C-alpha positions as a Python dict, from the first residue, in 0.01 Angstrom:
ca = {
    (1, 'X'): (0, 0, 0),
    (2, 'X'): (112, 346, -136),
    (3, 'X'): (-28, 693, 61),
    (4, 'X'): (-49, 1040, -173),
    (5, 'X'): (-157, 1357, 27),
    (6, 'X'): (-236, 1707, -58),
    (7, 'X'): (-414, 2024, 143),
    (8, 'X'): (-566, 2273, -17),
    (9, 'X'): (-685, 2663, 131),
    (10, 'X'): (-1018, 2756, 39),
    (11, 'X'): (-1169, 3059, 113),
    (12, 'X'): (-1534, 3062, 217),
    (13, 'X'): (-1803, 3278, 330),
    (14, 'X'): (-2049, 3298, 568),
    (15, 'X'): (-2257, 3016, 456),
    (16, 'X'): (-2121, 2905, 143),
    (17, 'X'): (-2072, 2606, -13),
    (18, 'X'): (-1829, 2533, -216),
    (19, 'X'): (-1805, 2157, -459),
    (20, 'X'): (-1460, 2044, -408),
    (21, 'X'): (-1510, 1717, -639),
    (22, 'X'): (-1248, 1812, -886),
    (23, 'X'): (-1037, 1843, -616),
    (24, 'X'): (-1067, 1481, -537),
    (25, 'X'): (-1089, 1388, -919),
    (26, 'X'): (-744, 1613, -986),
    (27, 'X'): (-580, 1471, -671),
    (28, 'X'): (-625, 1141, -766),
    (29, 'X'): (-532, 1175, -1113),
    (30, 'X'): (-164, 1304, -965),
    (31, 'X'): (-137, 1081, -713),
    (32, 'X'): (-41, 808, -966),
    (33, 'X'): (-236, 558, -828),
    (34, 'X'): (-469, 327, -986),
    (35, 'X'): (-710, 198, -731),
    (36, 'X'): (-767, 304, -350),
    (37, 'X'): (-1010, 535, -109),
    (38, 'X'): (-999, 901, -96),
    (39, 'X'): (-1040, 1042, 217),
    (40, 'X'): (-1176, 1406, 242),
    (41, 'X'): (-1148, 1549, 568),
    (42, 'X'): (-1183, 1950, 766),
    (43, 'X'): (-969, 1999, 1014),
    (44, 'X'): (-1201, 2205, 1153),
    (45, 'X'): (-1544, 2202, 1389),
    (46, 'X'): (-1739, 2459, 1201),
    (47, 'X'): (-1756, 2335, 872),
    (48, 'X'): (-1873, 2033, 691),
    (49, 'X'): (-1835, 1795, 389),
    (50, 'X'): (-2155, 1609, 255),
    (51, 'X'): (-2220, 1423, -77),
    (52, 'X'): (-2520, 1582, -284),
    (53, 'X'): (-2637, 1659, -567),
    (54, 'X'): (-2534, 1996, -598),
    (55, 'X'): (-2781, 2206, -711),
    (56, 'X'): (-2937, 2557, -658),
    (57, 'X'): (-3261, 2363, -494),
    (58, 'X'): (-3072, 2120, -281),
    (59, 'X'): (-2888, 2361, -177),
    (60, 'X'): (-3207, 2627, -46),
    (61, 'X'): (-3359, 2307, 120),
    (62, 'X'): (-2980, 2223, 308),
    (63, 'X'): (-2948, 2575, 449),
    (64, 'X'): (-3346, 2541, 536),
    (65, 'X'): (-3326, 2240, 681),
    (66, 'X'): (-3038, 2324, 862),
    (67, 'X'): (-3187, 2604, 1017),
    (68, 'X'): (-3460, 2389, 1099),
    (69, 'X'): (-3264, 2171, 1291),
    (70, 'X'): (-3047, 2382, 1463),
    (71, 'X'): (-3189, 2747, 1485),
    (72, 'X'): (-2894, 3003, 1516),
    (73, 'X'): (-3178, 3205, 1728),
    (74, 'X'): (-3185, 3000, 2042),
    (75, 'X'): (-2895, 2969, 2320),
    (76, 'X'): (-2669, 2736, 2353),
    (77, 'X'): (-2471, 2556, 2612),
    (78, 'X'): (-2131, 2579, 2415),
    (79, 'X'): (-2214, 2991, 2408),
    (80, 'X'): (-2256, 3091, 2710),
    (81, 'X'): (-1957, 2875, 2832),
    (82, 'X'): (-1705, 3049, 2539),
    (83, 'X'): (-1931, 3401, 2519),
    (84, 'X'): (-1915, 3340, 2127),
    (85, 'X'): (-2253, 3324, 1863),
    (86, 'X'): (-2191, 2968, 1660),
    (87, 'X'): (-2334, 2711, 1936),
    (88, 'X'): (-2558, 2635, 1557),
    (89, 'X'): (-2231, 2616, 1396),
    (90, 'X'): (-2139, 2388, 1629),
    (91, 'X'): (-2386, 2151, 1616),
    (92, 'X'): (-2498, 2140, 1234),
    (93, 'X'): (-2160, 1996, 1185),
    (94, 'X'): (-2140, 1767, 1440),
    (95, 'X'): (-2422, 1592, 1265),
    (96, 'X'): (-2315, 1660, 932),
    (97, 'X'): (-1932, 1512, 972),
    (98, 'X'): (-1619, 1639, 864),
    (99, 'X'): (-1523, 1361, 659),
    (100, 'X'): (-1618, 1179, 314),
    (101, 'X'): (-1449, 848, 211),
    (102, 'X'): (-1453, 785, -192),
    (103, 'X'): (-1338, 489, -372),
    (104, 'X'): (-1084, 523, -686),
    (105, 'X'): (-1084, 295, -983),
    (106, 'X'): (-872, 295, -1289),
    (107, 'X'): (-789, 606, -1154),
    (108, 'X'): (-1076, 783, -1126),
    (109, 'X'): (-1292, 877, -802),
    (110, 'X'): (-1629, 704, -847),
    (111, 'X'): (-1895, 941, -747),
    (112, 'X'): (-2255, 865, -815),
    (113, 'X'): (-2413, 1042, -1094),
    (114, 'X'): (-2558, 1303, -887),
    (115, 'X'): (-2318, 1332, -621),
    (116, 'X'): (-2046, 1590, -584),
    (117, 'X'): (-1865, 1631, -264),
    (118, 'X'): (-1925, 1971, -143),
    (119, 'X'): (-1797, 2202, 176),
    (120, 'X'): (-2041, 2384, 388),
    (121, 'X'): (-1947, 2712, 548),
    (122, 'X'): (-2150, 2708, 862),
    (123, 'X'): (-2012, 2961, 1101),
    (124, 'X'): (-1805, 3337, 969),
    (125, 'X'): (-1607, 3349, 674),
    (126, 'X'): (-1253, 3210, 662),
    (127, 'X'): (-1003, 3008, 513),
    (128, 'X'): (-1056, 2669, 569),
    (129, 'X'): (-820, 2328, 495),
    (130, 'X'): (-915, 2055, 256),
    (131, 'X'): (-711, 1758, 327),
    (132, 'X'): (-742, 1499, 54),
    (133, 'X'): (-518, 1176, 207),
    (134, 'X'): (-576, 891, -82),
    (135, 'X'): (-434, 519, 17),
    (136, 'X'): (-402, 206, -245),
    (137, 'X'): (-242, 138, -566),
}
């Protein structure tokens, strides 16, 4: 087994979503690996990685669903402990997760027909790190 790693710095605005599917495909192509697993990871507690059909309707539905799941305008113990206003961001990130793993074969990720890998900024805008690590041969 061989490993390969890339780190990408990505600026996101508050509430922004960004399709990073191509970054995984490009990493697989650059790695020289034929088949294996591609793991994408965000080392952040207020951002998330999801596999979705990335289109405007779903993007809007996802933001609306997150607001219903974890509203911005209620009190969170996290906010009381740290005197900040991002408790909702931490809860949302917990439910969505920071990691996605995709198999690749013949030097191409095996995303489904309607799947894209999308980063979600759940807090104030900032620079985020996306780590793509491959294991394969």
